[in-house]
matplotlib code that plots the C-alpha trace (Angstrom):
import matplotlib.pyplot as plt

x = [0.0, 1.4, 2.0, -1.2, -2.3, -4.9, -7.4, -6.0, -6.0, -6.7, -4.6, -4.9, -8.7, -8.4, -6.1, -8.6, -11.7, -10.0, -9.7, -13.5, -14.5, -16.6, -13.7, -11.3, -13.7, -13.9, -10.1, -9.8, -12.1, -10.2, -6.5, -6.5, -5.2, -6.8, -4.4, -6.3, -4.3, -4.1, -1.9, -3.2, -0.7, -2.5, -1.5, -0.2, 1.9, 3.4, 4.3, 6.1, 7.9, 9.3, 10.8, 12.1, 13.8, 15.3, 14.1, 15.4, 16.1, 18.9, 18.5, 16.9, 14.0, 12.9, 9.3, 8.5, 5.0, 4.1, 0.7, -1.0, 1.5, 0.5, 2.5, 5.6, 4.5, 3.3, 6.7, 8.4, 6.1, 6.8, 10.6, 11.7, 13.5, 13.8, 11.6, 11.5, 8.2, 8.4, 5.6, 3.6, 1.1, 1.4, -2.1, -1.1, 2.2, 0.3, -2.0, 1.0, 2.8, -0.2, -0.5, 3.2, 2.6, -0.5, 1.4, 4.4, 6.7, 7.5, 11.1, 11.8, 9.8, 10.3, 8.3, 9.5, 7.7, 9.7, 9.3, 10.5, 12.3, 14.3, 15.0, 16.6, 19.0, 22.7, 23.9, 24.2, 21.9, 19.3, 19.6, 16.2, 13.8, 10.1, 7.3, 3.8, 2.0, 3.9, 5.7, 2.4, 1.4, 4.4, 5.7, 9.2, 9.8, 13.5, 14.4, 12.8, 14.6, 17.9, 17.3, 16.5, 19.8, 21.7, 20.3, 20.7, 23.8, 25.9, 24.2, 20.8, 17.6, 14.5, 11.1, 8.1, 4.7, 3.4, 0.3, 1.3, 0.1, 0.1, -0.3, -1.0, -4.6, -5.8, -8.2, -9.6, -12.2, -9.5, -7.5, -10.5, -11.1, -7.5, -8.0, -11.0, -9.8, -6.1, -3.6, -2.4, 0.7, 0.4, 2.6, 6.3, 7.1, 9.1, 9.6, 10.2, 13.0, 14.8, 14.2, 15.7, 18.8, 19.4, 19.1, 21.8, 19.5, 19.7, 16.3, 16.2, 12.5, 9.5, 6.1, 2.8, 0.1, -2.6, -5.0, -4.8, -5.4, -8.5, -9.7, -9.3, -11.2, -14.1, -14.3, -14.3, -17.1, -19.1, -18.5, -19.5, -22.8, -23.6, -22.7, -24.2, -26.4, -23.7, -21.2, -23.6, -24.0, -20.2, -19.1, -22.1, -23.8, -21.3, -18.2, -19.8, -20.9, -17.4, -15.7, -18.0, -17.7, -13.9, -13.4, -15.8, -13.7, -10.5, -12.0, -12.9, -9.4, -8.0, -10.3, -9.3, -5.6, -4.8, -3.5, -1.3, 0.2, 3.6, 6.2, 9.8, 12.7, 16.1, 19.6]
y = [0.0, 3.5, 6.2, 7.4, 10.9, 12.6, 15.5, 18.8, 21.9, 25.6, 27.1, 30.7, 30.6, 28.7, 31.4, 34.1, 32.2, 31.1, 34.7, 34.9, 35.1, 32.0, 30.0, 31.2, 30.2, 26.7, 26.6, 27.4, 24.5, 22.1, 23.1, 25.8, 28.4, 31.4, 32.2, 30.7, 27.5, 25.1, 22.5, 20.2, 21.3, 21.7, 24.3, 21.6, 20.0, 23.4, 24.1, 20.7, 21.6, 24.8, 22.7, 19.9, 22.2, 24.3, 27.6, 30.7, 34.4, 35.3, 32.2, 31.9, 29.6, 29.0, 27.9, 26.4, 26.4, 28.9, 29.9, 32.6, 32.2, 29.1, 27.8, 29.8, 33.1, 31.3, 29.6, 33.0, 34.3, 31.4, 31.4, 34.9, 33.5, 35.2, 33.6, 33.6, 32.5, 31.1, 29.9, 30.0, 31.5, 35.1, 35.3, 33.5, 35.5, 38.8, 37.6, 36.4, 39.7, 41.6, 39.1, 39.6, 43.3, 42.8, 40.4, 42.8, 40.4, 42.6, 43.2, 39.5, 38.2, 38.4, 36.7, 35.6, 33.9, 30.7, 27.1, 24.7, 22.6, 25.6, 27.9, 31.3, 31.3, 30.7, 27.5, 27.2, 30.2, 28.7, 27.3, 25.6, 24.5, 23.7, 22.7, 21.5, 19.1, 20.5, 17.4, 15.7, 18.7, 18.4, 15.7, 17.1, 15.6, 14.6, 17.9, 19.8, 17.7, 18.3, 22.0, 22.0, 20.3, 22.8, 25.9, 24.5, 25.3, 22.4, 21.1, 22.6, 20.8, 20.3, 19.3, 18.6, 16.9, 15.0, 13.0, 9.9, 6.5, 4.0, 1.2, 0.8, 0.7, -2.8, -2.2, 0.5, 1.5, 2.4, 4.1, 6.2, 7.0, 8.4, 10.4, 12.1, 12.6, 12.7, 15.5, 16.0, 13.7, 11.3, 8.7, 9.2, 6.0, 4.9, 5.6, 9.2, 8.0, 6.6, 9.8, 11.9, 9.7, 9.9, 13.7, 13.8, 14.0, 11.9, 11.0, 11.9, 11.3, 9.9, 10.6, 9.1, 11.7, 9.9, 9.6, 13.3, 14.0, 11.8, 13.6, 16.9, 15.6, 14.5, 17.9, 19.6, 17.3, 18.2, 21.9, 21.6, 20.0, 22.4, 25.5, 24.3, 27.4, 29.9, 27.9, 27.7, 31.5, 32.0, 29.2, 28.6, 25.2, 23.5, 24.5, 23.5, 20.1, 19.5, 20.3, 18.0, 15.1, 15.4, 15.4, 12.5, 10.5, 11.6, 10.2, 7.0, 6.7, 7.1, 4.6, 2.0, 2.6, 4.1, 7.4, 8.4, 11.7, 11.8, 14.3, 13.8, 15.5, 15.5, 16.9]
z = [0.0, -0.9, 1.7, 3.4, 3.1, 5.2, 4.9, 3.6, 5.8, 4.9, 7.6, 6.3, 6.7, 10.0, 11.5, 10.7, 11.9, 15.1, 16.3, 16.7, 20.4, 20.1, 18.7, 21.3, 24.0, 22.5, 22.2, 25.9, 26.8, 24.6, 25.1, 27.8, 25.3, 23.5, 20.7, 17.8, 17.9, 15.0, 16.9, 19.6, 22.3, 25.6, 28.2, 30.5, 27.8, 26.9, 30.5, 30.6, 27.4, 28.9, 31.7, 29.5, 27.1, 30.0, 28.4, 30.2, 29.6, 27.2, 25.0, 21.6, 20.6, 17.1, 16.7, 13.2, 11.9, 14.6, 13.3, 15.4, 18.2, 20.2, 21.9, 21.0, 22.7, 25.8, 26.0, 25.8, 28.5, 30.8, 30.4, 29.4, 26.4, 23.0, 20.3, 16.5, 15.0, 11.4, 9.3, 6.0, 5.3, 6.5, 8.1, 11.2, 11.6, 11.4, 14.2, 16.2, 15.9, 17.2, 20.1, 21.0, 21.3, 23.4, 25.7, 26.0, 24.1, 21.1, 22.3, 22.6, 19.6, 15.8, 13.0, 9.6, 6.7, 6.0, 5.0, 7.7, 5.1, 3.8, 6.8, 5.9, 8.9, 9.3, 10.9, 14.7, 15.5, 17.9, 21.4, 21.2, 18.5, 18.9, 16.5, 17.4, 15.0, 12.0, 10.6, 10.0, 7.8, 5.4, 3.1, 3.5, 7.0, 6.6, 5.0, 7.9, 10.5, 8.6, 8.6, 12.3, 12.9, 10.7, 12.5, 16.0, 17.9, 19.3, 22.4, 21.4, 22.3, 20.1, 21.1, 18.8, 18.8, 15.9, 14.8, 13.0, 11.9, 14.7, 12.2, 8.5, 7.4, 6.9, 4.1, 1.8, 4.4, 6.9, 4.2, 3.4, 7.0, 7.3, 4.1, 5.6, 9.2, 9.7, 9.2, 5.6, 5.9, 8.9, 7.2, 8.0, 6.0, 9.0, 12.7, 13.8, 16.1, 13.1, 11.1, 13.9, 14.2, 10.4, 10.7, 13.4, 16.5, 19.6, 21.0, 24.7, 25.4, 23.6, 25.2, 24.0, 24.5, 22.4, 25.3, 25.9, 22.2, 22.3, 25.4, 23.6, 20.6, 22.9, 24.4, 21.0, 19.7, 22.8, 22.3, 18.6, 19.7, 22.5, 20.5, 17.2, 16.6, 17.3, 15.2, 12.3, 12.4, 12.4, 10.0, 7.8, 7.4, 5.1, 7.0, 10.3, 9.0, 7.4, 10.7, 12.8, 10.3, 10.1, 13.9, 14.4, 11.9, 13.6, 16.9, 15.2, 13.8, 17.3, 18.8, 16.1, 16.8, 13.4, 14.7, 17.6, 18.9, 20.4, 21.8, 21.0, 22.9, 21.1, 21.3]

ax = plt.figure().add_subplot(projection="3d")
ax.plot(x, y, z, "-o")
ax.set_aspect("equal")
plt.show()
């Protein structure tokens, strides 16, 4: 069976819609954040990330696929570190820049439009690298990990979360389920630990957070049911229906053991 692909994402539109007060209320219920997040990083997970990485003032963090600023800006608030947010498209970065000003982080935060697989930075520039559920949205996984290694200084740490295939689909129905529910590129065609080693990273920690991901999905589905009328007014009937169906299928894929979410810490 060929490499599995998932459902496409329109991040530019999602960044804009996610700023609506209703969407930020739902995000707070699901993740504990209110940035207009497109990753599944929870507040507790991000707090643990700051501790694991050892973030502190005077050191520089690169967040790839930063979107509208979650969790990079929160990491900077927690630790006092400097942070560079990179992403495509520009819509999320514009929102992130405004949020950095609002949070008093403008002197320690910069944003730059960049592809994670072709970073416009010199080698050895960053003390820490972070990305949340980004590798599962690109088919250039190895190139991105290579670029992270290149721009990281000696001794730097990297942490990322990723949604991936827990097992190959057993038939066409399971393949179709993934194509309608998963992130765009859940299939790494190998284990992420092996990909990291080939890119020159040593795996320090590997944490399975699939159960927490499933819990977040359950809360989101509940919120979508309870706030149906308000969401219909905001999104329109077709967009609302598509979002509900997609997340129901994601939950089914999780319950069948097709998808998992993990956090990797590397140096």
